[in-house]
N, C-alpha and C positions, 0 to 999 in steps of 0.2 A: 737722481738716477742711482740705483744701487751699484755696488762694485761689480765689475764684470771681468772675468778672466777665464779663458778656456783655451784648449789646444785641440786640434783635430788633424787627421791625416786624410789626404786625398791623392789619388793618382789620375791625372787627366789623361784622356785618350785622344787619338787622332780624330775619332768621331766627335768628341767634345769640341775640338778645334774647328772641324768642318761645320758643325751645327751653329757654333757661335758666329762663324763667318757668314753663314746664310742669314742669321737673325740680325747681325750688326751691319752687314754690307761690307765688312772689311775682309775681302778675299785676297789680300796680299799673298803671293805664292810662298812667302817665308812661313806662313801658317798652314797652308793647305796643299802644297805641292811637294811631296817628298823628293821627287827627282830634282826639281829646282833647288830645294833646300840643301840637298846633298852637296851641291857645288858652292855653297856659301861657307863663311867662316864658322857657322854653327854646325854644319854637317848633317843637319836634320831639321824637321819642322819645330818651330817654337810657339809657345802659347801667346795668344793675345794678352796684353797686360790687363785689360778690363775683364777678360774671362776670369782671370785670377781674382780680381777684386769682386766680381759678381758672386763668386763662391764664398769669399769672406763675408760679403754683405748678407748672403742667404743664411749663414751661420749666426751672424749677429741678430738678424731678424727673428730667427728661431728662438734665440736666447732672450730677446727683448722685443716681443711683438707690439708693445705699446709705444715704442720709439719710432720716430721718423728720421730719415736721413737729411741732414742739413748740408754737409759738405765733406769732401775728402781731399787730401793732399798726398800724392803717391809718387814713389820712384820705383823703377824696375831695373836694378843694377846688373842682373844676370838673367840669362834665359831659363825658362822652364820648358821641359821637353815632354812630349807624349810618352807615357809609360814609366815615367820617373815619379816615385812617391814624393809628395810634398807635405810639409808640416806647417799648419796654419796656427798662428798665435794671436790672440786678442786680449788686451788688458787695458785697464784704466791708465791714462797718461799721467805721469807724475807731475804734480803741481800745475796742472793745466786747466783745472776747473771741471765742473760737472758736465757729463755728456761727451767728453773728449776721450777717444780711445786710440791707443797705439795698436797698429796691426803689422804683422809680418808674415811672409810666406818664405820658407826655406826648402831647398832640396834636401831630402833626408840623406842621400848618399854622401854628400860632401859639406853640408850645412851652409851652402852658398845662398845668400839672400836673393830672392827673385822678385819680391815686392816688399816695400817697407814704407810706412807713412802713418797717417792718422786720419780719423774721421770724427765728425761731430754729429751727435745725435740730439734730437729735440724731444723733450718729454711730452707725452700725451696725445700727439696727433694720431698715431696708430696706423694710419693709412696714408702713405706718401706716394700714391700712384701719380705719375706725371711729374714728380720732383726728382732732382738730381741726386 
């Protein structure tokens, strides 16, 4: 696999949260109910963690369409909010072998990490429909 490094910006919306809830079945009110979320420690709705990673994966897939997804290991240390710009970074993992990528998503406003981890790609499959 060739070296991969890129950065992109994305601002998720409440509509993104609502659509992801419908697709995934995760309709926890912390993601989709602004009135409920206003009474939580977050004060507003927060993104689904896997919505964030699905955006990361879409960017990786665009950059490396011949790769398939083998695995990911992720942490979500801080919330991502609707309407707040995020910075997505993807790069080769240092000394980890071919196909392993470091991924991170940070809030642009305060540089807080909202997703960090790594994923492993597999060369050549090109279509990973039905795989994790």
